[in-house]
C-alpha positions, 0 to 999 in steps of 0.5 A: 313013255314018261308019265311027266311027259303025258301030264305036260302034254295034257296040261298044254292042251288044257291051257290051249282049250281054256285060252280058246274058250276065254277068247270066244267068251271075250269076243261074244261079250264084245260083239253083245256090246257093239250090237247094243251101241248099234241099236242105240245109234239106229234108234237115234237115227229113226227118231231124227227121221221122224223129227225131220218128217214132223218139221216138213209136214209143219212147213207143208201145212203152213204153205197150204194155209198161206196158199188158201189165204192168198186164193181167198183174197184173189177170189174176193178181188175177182168178186169186187171186180165182177160186181163193178162190171155189172 
């Protein structure tokens, strides 16, 4: 067997192994950066939901306050009508 052929074979195997390891490292780095982007997007989405919940709660409280005011006015008018009937 030719010693140069053995060195060439081991060299080719070494190059393939180094390329494979490099590819794994590149994919790991890319995946990590994409996961960080997805995490940021999820945080922004949750914040958006929280803000919309706050707006909905404020609208609900305003609606209840308006209904209470109208109920007070109706009760006042009922009281005025009942006092005139008596």
